[in-house]
C-alpha positions as CSV (number, residue, x, y, z in Angstrom):
1,M,11.6,80.8,33.9
2,T,11.0,83.6,36.4
3,F,12.8,86.8,37.2
4,T,12.3,89.7,39.6
5,H,12.0,93.3,38.4
6,E,11.3,96.3,40.6
7,G,10.2,94.0,43.4
8,A,7.7,91.9,41.4
9,D,8.1,88.4,40.0
10,Y,7.5,87.7,36.3
11,S,7.5,84.5,34.2
12,F,9.6,84.4,31.1
13,K,8.9,82.0,28.2
14,H,10.1,81.8,24.6
15,G,8.3,84.5,22.7
16,T,8.2,87.0,25.6
17,V,8.2,90.6,24.4
18,V,11.0,92.7,25.8
19,I,11.0,95.6,23.3
20,A,7.9,97.3,21.7
21,A,8.5,100.4,19.6
22,I,6.4,102.5,17.3
23,T,9.2,103.7,15.0
24,S,9.7,106.3,12.3
25,C,10.8,104.1,9.4
26,T,7.4,103.2,8.0
27,N,4.1,103.7,9.6
28,T,4.4,107.0,11.4
29,S,3.9,108.8,8.1
30,N,0.3,107.5,8.1
31,P,-1.9,109.5,10.4
32,G,-4.6,106.8,10.3
33,V,-2.5,104.1,11.8
34,M,-1.0,106.4,14.3
35,M,-4.4,107.6,15.5
36,Q,-5.5,103.9,15.5
37,A,-2.7,103.1,17.9
38,G,-3.7,106.1,20.1
39,I,-7.3,105.1,20.3
40,L,-6.4,101.5,21.0
41,A,-4.2,102.6,23.8
42,R,-7.1,104.7,25.2
43,N,-9.5,101.8,25.0
44,C,-7.1,99.5,26.7
45,L,-6.5,101.9,29.6
46,E,-10.2,102.3,30.1
47,K,-10.4,98.5,30.5
48,G,-7.6,98.6,33.0
49,L,-4.9,97.0,30.8
50,T,-1.3,98.1,30.9
51,T,2.2,97.0,29.8
52,A,4.7,95.2,32.0
53,P,7.3,97.6,33.4
54,Y,10.3,95.5,32.1
55,I,9.3,96.0,28.4
56,K,11.2,98.7,26.6
57,T,8.4,100.7,25.0
58,S,9.0,103.9,23.0
59,L,7.6,106.1,20.3
60,S,9.9,107.8,17.8
61,P,8.0,109.5,14.9
62,G,9.7,110.7,11.8
63,S,8.2,114.1,12.1
64,G,7.1,116.6,14.7
65,V,3.8,116.9,12.8
66,V,2.9,113.5,14.3
67,T,3.3,115.0,17.8
68,A,1.2,118.0,16.9
69,Y,-1.8,116.1,15.7
70,M,-1.6,113.4,18.4
71,E,-1.4,116.1,21.1
72,K,-4.4,117.9,19.6
73,A,-6.4,114.7,19.7
74,G,-5.2,113.9,23.2
75,V,-4.0,110.4,22.4
76,D,-0.4,111.2,23.1
77,K,-1.2,110.9,26.9
78,D,-2.9,107.5,26.3
79,L,0.2,106.1,24.5
80,A,2.5,107.6,27.1
81,A,0.5,106.0,29.9
82,L,1.5,102.6,28.4
83,G,5.1,103.6,28.0
84,F,5.0,104.8,24.4
85,T,6.4,108.2,25.2
86,T,8.0,110.2,22.4
87,A,11.8,109.6,22.8
88,G,12.8,111.7,19.8
89,Y,12.4,111.7,16.0
90,G,14.0,109.5,13.4
91,C,15.7,106.1,13.5
92,M,16.1,104.7,17.0
93,T,15.0,101.2,18.1
94,C,14.7,100.1,14.5
95,I,18.5,100.4,14.0
96,G,19.5,98.9,17.4
97,N,19.3,102.0,19.6
98,S,16.7,100.8,22.1
99,G,19.1,101.1,24.9
100,N,19.9,98.4,27.5
101,L,17.3,96.0,28.8
102,P,16.9,95.7,32.6
103,D,19.8,93.6,34.1
104,E,17.3,90.9,35.4
105,V,15.9,90.5,31.9
106,N,19.4,90.3,30.3
107,S,20.4,87.6,32.8
108,C,17.2,85.6,32.3
109,I,17.7,85.6,28.5
110,V,21.4,84.8,28.5
111,D,21.5,82.3,31.3
112,N,18.5,80.3,30.0
113,D,19.1,80.8,26.2
114,M,15.6,82.2,25.8
115,V,14.1,83.4,22.6
116,A,13.2,87.0,23.6
117,C,11.2,89.1,21.1
118,A,10.9,92.6,19.9
119,V,7.9,94.0,18.0
120,L,8.2,97.3,16.1
121,S,6.5,99.2,13.3
122,G,9.6,99.5,11.3
123,N,10.9,97.7,8.2
124,R,13.8,95.5,9.4
125,N,13.4,92.5,11.7
126,F,16.4,90.3,11.1
127,E,18.4,89.0,14.1
128,G,20.8,91.4,15.6
129,R,19.2,94.5,14.1
130,V,16.9,95.5,16.9
131,H,18.9,94.2,19.9
132,P,21.6,91.6,20.3
133,L,19.4,89.6,22.8
134,T,16.2,89.5,20.8
135,K,16.3,86.5,18.6
136,G,12.7,86.9,17.5
137,N,11.9,90.3,15.9
138,Y,8.5,91.0,14.4
139,L,7.1,93.9,12.2
140,A,3.6,95.1,13.0
141,S,1.4,98.1,12.6
142,P,1.6,100.7,15.4
143,A,-1.7,99.5,16.9
144,L,-0.5,95.9,16.9
145,V,2.7,97.0,18.6
146,V,0.6,98.3,21.4
147,A,-1.5,95.1,21.5
148,Y,1.5,92.8,21.6
149,A,3.1,95.0,24.3
150,I,0.0,94.6,26.5
151,A,-0.2,90.9,25.8
152,G,3.5,90.6,26.6
153,S,4.1,87.7,24.2
154,M,4.2,87.0,20.5
155,N,2.7,83.6,21.2
156,I,-0.9,84.8,21.3
157,D,-3.8,84.0,19.1
158,F,-5.9,87.2,19.3
159,E,-9.0,85.4,18.1
160,V,-9.2,83.1,21.0
161,E,-6.8,84.5,23.7
162,P,-7.4,87.7,25.7
163,L,-4.9,90.6,26.0
164,G,-5.5,90.4,29.7
165,N,-8.2,91.0,32.3
166,D,-10.2,94.1,33.0
167,K,-10.6,95.8,36.4
168,D,-13.3,93.2,37.3
169,G,-11.2,90.2,36.2
170,N,-13.1,89.7,33.0
171,P,-11.0,88.7,29.9
172,V,-10.5,91.5,27.3
173,F,-10.0,90.4,23.7
174,L,-8.4,92.5,21.0
175,K,-11.8,92.8,19.2
176,D,-13.2,94.5,22.4
177,V,-10.7,97.4,22.2
178,W,-10.0,97.6,18.4
179,P,-11.1,101.0,17.0
180,A,-13.7,101.2,14.3
181,R,-12.6,102.6,11.0
182,S,-15.3,105.4,11.3
183,E,-13.8,106.5,14.6
184,I,-10.3,106.6,13.2
185,N,-11.5,108.7,10.2
186,T,-13.3,111.1,12.4
187,I,-10.4,111.7,14.8
188,V,-8.1,112.2,11.8
189,D,-10.4,114.7,10.1
190,N,-10.9,116.7,13.3
191,N,-7.3,117.0,14.3
192,L,-5.1,116.9,11.2
193,T,-4.7,120.0,9.0
194,P,-2.4,121.1,6.2
195,Q,-1.3,124.1,8.3
196,M,0.4,121.7,10.8
197,F,2.8,120.6,8.0
198,K,3.4,124.2,6.9
199,D,4.1,125.4,10.4
200,F,6.5,122.6,11.3
201,Y,8.5,122.6,8.1
202,A,8.7,126.3,7.7
203,N,11.6,126.5,10.2
204,T,13.3,123.2,9.3
205,F,16.7,124.9,9.0
206,T,16.5,127.1,12.1
207,R,14.7,124.9,14.6
208,N,17.7,123.1,16.0
209,E,19.9,125.8,17.5
210,R,22.6,123.3,18.8
211,W,22.9,121.7,15.4
212,N,23.3,125.0,13.7
213,K,26.1,126.0,16.0
214,L,28.2,123.0,15.3
215,E,31.6,123.8,13.7
216,H,31.9,122.3,10.3
217,P,34.1,122.5,7.2
218,T,33.0,124.7,4.3
219,G,33.2,124.0,0.6
220,E,31.4,121.8,-1.8
221,L,33.5,118.6,-1.2
222,F,33.7,116.5,1.9
223,E,37.0,116.8,3.9
224,W,38.2,113.2,4.3
225,S,40.4,112.3,7.3
226,N,42.8,109.4,7.5
227,D,42.4,109.4,11.3
228,S,38.6,108.8,11.1
229,T,37.4,105.6,12.8
230,Y,34.0,106.0,11.1
231,I,34.4,106.7,7.4
232,H,37.3,106.7,4.9
233,Y,37.7,107.7,1.4
234,P,36.9,104.7,-0.8
235,P,40.1,103.6,-2.5
236,F,38.3,102.4,-5.6
237,F,37.6,106.1,-6.5
238,E,41.3,106.7,-6.9
239,G,42.1,107.4,-10.5
240,M,38.4,107.2,-11.5
241,K,37.5,109.5,-14.4
242,K,34.2,111.3,-14.9
243,E,33.8,109.6,-18.3
244,A,33.0,105.9,-18.5
245,P,35.8,103.8,-20.0
246,E,35.4,102.7,-23.6
247,T,36.0,99.1,-22.7
248,V,35.5,97.2,-19.5
249,A,38.2,94.7,-18.7
250,P,37.2,91.2,-17.5
251,I,37.7,90.4,-13.8
252,K,40.3,87.6,-13.4
253,N,41.7,85.8,-10.4
254,A,39.3,87.6,-8.0
255,H,39.3,86.4,-4.4
256,C,36.4,86.1,-2.0
257,L,36.8,88.9,0.6
258,C,34.3,87.5,3.2
259,F,32.3,84.3,3.4
260,F,29.5,84.3,6.0
261,G,27.0,81.8,7.3
262,D,23.3,82.3,7.8
263,S,21.8,85.3,9.6
264,I,24.8,87.5,9.1
265,T,23.8,91.0,8.0
266,T,25.3,94.4,7.6
267,D,24.4,95.2,11.2
268,H,26.9,92.5,12.4
269,I,29.6,93.9,10.0
270,S,28.9,97.6,10.6
271,P,26.6,98.1,13.5
272,A,24.5,101.2,14.0
273,G,23.6,100.4,17.5
274,N,25.6,99.3,20.5
275,I,29.0,97.7,19.9
276,A,29.7,94.8,22.2
277,K,32.7,95.4,24.4
278,N,34.3,92.1,23.6
279,S,34.0,92.4,19.8
280,C,36.7,93.0,17.3
281,A,35.2,96.4,16.5
282,A,35.4,97.4,20.1
283,K,39.0,96.3,20.3
284,F,39.9,98.4,17.2
285,L,38.1,101.5,18.6
286,N,39.7,101.2,22.0
287,E,43.1,101.0,20.4
288,A,42.3,104.1,18.4
289,G,41.4,105.9,21.6
290,V,37.6,105.9,21.1
């Protein structure tokens, strides 16, 4: 299949990567793998390799310390040049908040029932978690997220297939740009210090002025609201005592509340990302004035 994006034509096959994200959930707490991704990005750029413009690429570390040491090492610019610009901190793409894909990509996937893919350095890859239109979702290290984004497909054997061609048209394999462990250790040792963590976390409770100015209830207990469309007081807490009961009664005549087929997860039941406009959840929210 083919589609046109920003004036250029692209082919689309099963396994094409449309989302590539270095996310906060797992690997961004490891400076070694983050620097590895940065050096790989630098090496790829020097070879003339880049990512396709229709791929949603992003970087969302779990801590500003990551930004500090990557900026000091200069690899933040290399990642940004491939589209891995810091979008913010914390859970984003990994919980379905990648944002919309380009309209042309959406149409190509839906009209042709294509298996589009997302690759991210998170910890959840089941269908529907990353994006409603990515049926194939894969977990990888930050460096491999960069590599797959450049390759543009999950259907690649890095041992025998190149990531792409260099400026002179010569094939570039992953082994040609993969950083040596000694290089990674050196850049980590030269750019990461304990003081970075002390400086960043010293003002954790004062850094976000907008957050601190939000109006909020006071007191030790949460103020539940019956009008909330997000969270309600769990009814099974009603009448519950602090002490455990002396005897636990057997459960009799219990009924199945929900029976689901394959590939149904909590993200289909209670999505953290976009809610489809034609879904039951959207209907409920619209009727509630949301």
